[in-house]
C-alpha positions, 0 to 999 in steps of 0.5 A: 425936248425929249432926252430919252430915245423912243423904242421903234414901234416894231420893237415894242412888246405886243401888249404895248403895240396893242395899247398904242392903237387904243391910245391913238384912237382915243387921244390921237397920239401915243408916242409917250408909250414908246419911251415906256418901251425902254422898261416895259416890265416897269410900265405894264401895270401903269398902262393897264391902270391908265386904260381902266381909269383914264380912258374909260368914260364909265369908270374913271375921269374920261377921255375928254377931261384927260385931254383938257388936263394934258393940254393945261399941263402942256400950257403951263410947261410952255410946250409947243402945240 
């Protein structure tokens, strides 16, 4: 269960809002970015890195492998799917 409140989308930094659209399209969910919205200055560099290296099919591990890793981590942690 999440212990940190998610920041409402309309209260997020414009850059985070734009990034959420891309993550939603690529992975089908970006709620985790609303948690990052608690401290956006801390996470801006991470979000930029994530796009460059994780969501890129040419320069990174790619969307498909990212999704497989995410699902395996959820399985190991016994998260409901």
